[in-house]
N, C-alpha and C positions, 0 to 999 in steps of 0.2 A: 956455110951457104943457107940461107932463109928459103922458106918455101911458103909465101904467103897466099898464093893462088889457090890451093885446095881449101884452105879456110873460108874463102869466100864463097866457094861453091857450096860449103856447108851452110853456109848462111841463106844462100840462096834457096837450097832445099828446105830449110827451116821455115823460111816465109812463105814459099809455097805451099807447104803442109798446113801452116797456119791459115792462110788464105782459103784453102780448099776446106777446111773445117768450119771456117765462118759463113762459107757459101752453102754447105751440105745441109739440108734439111735435117733437124732433130726428130728422132721419132719418140721421144718423150716429152711431154708437156708438163709443165709444172702445175701441180693443183693450186687452185686459188685458195688463200689464206682467208680463214673465217675470222670475223671481227670478235674480238673478246668484249663481253659485255659484263659489267661489274655489277653485282647485286648489293643493293643498299636498302636494308629494311626500313619500313616508314617506323614513325614513332607510335602509332596505334598498334603496329605488329610488336613490336618491343614491349608495349604495355600488356597485350594479350599473352605473349609467352611468359611474362612476369607472374601474371595472376594464374596461369595454369601451373607453373612450379611452385608457386605458394599454396596452391590448392592440394597437389600431390604430396607436398612435404606434411600440411596438416592431416590429410588423410592417413599417413603412414602413422603419424604421432597418435592420432585418434584410435586407429585400428590396435596400435599396440597398448594403449591405456583401456579400451572398452572391451577387448576379447573375451573376457570372462564374463561379462553382463550380457554381451550378444549371445553367447552361446547359452546362457541360463534363460535368456527370453525365447530362444528358439525352441528349447526343450519344453518351456511353458506352454507356447503356442501349439506345439504337437501333442501334449497332454490333454490340452483343452479340448480338442476334436472328440465329440461324442460318437458312439457307434452307430447312432442313426444318422449321420452324415451333415449334421448342424453342429456349430460352435457355440458353446455356452462358457461362461468364465469358470475358472478353477473353483471358486468357492461357491458355485451354484448348487443348491440343495436338490440333488436328483431325486430324491423320494418326493419332495416337493412339487417337482415336475411331473413325475408319474400322477400325483394325486389330482393336480389341477388340469391334468390331460384328460383324466377319465372323468373329471366333473365336467369338464366342456363337452366331451361326448355326450355324457348323460343330459346335459343341458339340451344339445342339439336334437337329440332323440326325442326328448320330451315336447320340443317345440315342433318337431315333425308330426308327434301324435296329436299335439293340440290342432294343428292345422287340419289334419284330416279329420279329427273330430269335428271342427267348424265348418269344415265343408261337407261333411255327410249331414250335420245339423241343417245347414243351409239347403242342401239337396232334399232333405225331408221336408223342410218348410215350404220351398218352392213346389215339391211333388204334392204336398197336402193341398195347395192352394191352385192347383193346375186344372183346368178345365178342359172337357173335350165335348164334341157333339155326341149325344145319345145313340144315333142310328146313321147309317149311309144309305144313299141311293133313295132318297125321300123328296117329297114336296110339302111345302107348308101350306096347309088347308084351312088352319083356323089360328087367328091370333087373339092375343088377350082383348077382352072387353067387347069384341065384336057380338051382337045379338042377331038371333033369328028364331024362328020357331022351335028349332031343337035345344038351343041353348038358353032360351027364355030371356032373362035380365041381362045377361053377357057371359062371354066365354071367359072361363078361369084359368086358361093356360095356352099353351102352345101346342096346336098338333102337326106331327110329323107324318104324313101318309106314306105307305110303302108296302112292298110285298108281306104277305103273313109269314111270319116265322123269321123275319129279319132279327138279326142279334141287337139286343139292347145294351149298351154300356153304360157304365156308372159315369155320371157327367164328371164328379169330382171325389176325392177320398172322403170316406166317412164311415158311420156305422149303421148297420140295417136296424132300424126300429119298428117296422110293421112289414108283414108279407100276409096278404090275406086276399078274400073276395070282397068287394065294398060297393055293392049295389050298382050305381050309374057306372061308376069307374071301373067294373069288372074286376079282372085279377089285377091287385094292387101292391106296389112295395113302396115304402117310405124309407129314405136315408137321410140321417142327420149328419149334416157335413162337418169336418174338422174345423174349418174357418167359416167366418161370416155369420154364424150362428143362423144357419139355414137348414130347412129340410126340403129334400127333392122328393117329389112324387111321381111314379110312372104308372100309368093306368092302360086298361084294355089289354093286357097281356094276354097272349096263348100259354104262356108256361113261365113260371119263375123258376130262378136256380139259386136263390140265396136264402139264408135263414136269418131270424131276428137275433141280433147280437153279433152277427159276423162282420168283420173289417172288409171294407173293399177299397179299392184304389181306382183312380180315374183310368178309364177304358176298360175296366174289368167287367165282364158279362154278368148281367143281373136277371136277364131274362130274353123272351122272344115277343116280336109285336103279333097282335091279334086283332079280335073284334069282339071281345068279351064286354058285357055290360050294355050300356046304352050307346050304340055306335051304329054308324052306318057302313062301315068299312074297316078293313085293317089300318090300324095307325096306332102311333105312340101319342097319347096325351101326357104332356109334362107340366108340372105346377111347381111354383116356388113360394114357399111358405116361411118368412122371416120368423125366427123364434117358434116355430111351428104353428103360427097363428094363420091369420088371413091369408089367402092367396093373393100375390101381387104380379105384376108383368114380369116375367122371365128374360125378356129380350135385354133390358139394360144390365142385368146381371152378367149374360153371356157375353155382352160387348165388353163389360169391364174386365173379363179374364180373356179379352182377345179371341172370341169365339162368336162367330157371326151366322147364327142359322138362316 
């Protein structure tokens, strides 16, 4: 006796379970698949890689072939470094280097000495030709060539009037050739200048402070103002005598040396 009814019920249950699974929401979602990209090198990249590989190969071969020579060159360069911190070639004559270095130092020293000597010589030249005013605190009361009853045919110099006892300075560098009392000039001093072949005469001094043969420089004290000789008051009378001869106007000589009385 057959039993088909139960088999049908099994089929019904199976179908119901299938339907339930189809309608039930799934708790897991499938991850989206990533698209695969195929890498295809360009012709330029292929060429570059080939060049790199070729270079590496040649470098390996070259390093194997020249390893001995490279090591020798390195040792040579190391040996060529001098103790002084500079590089010279291996075959350089170090004795010659020291000799020439010393010669160079001597030449530099000589050049410095020559420059110093030249500078001193120039300074002495400028100093010997430097002029200064003979007194300070003065007034010009008589110029060259002026005539009056006191000076007769004409004044022979330049008068600097001021307090008696004022310091008289050497106008320029020179050698004292006369220190004496000289009639109308009173106490008088003459100085032969180093430059310009001039003799400067200082008159009417109250006192002289130099001696014949003494060397003086511009600004050095040679005496003090007074009113000795033919004078109407304390002042310094200055005369300029080219070559020690006849007196001439002193003012152009003062101005020539940038001194303006």
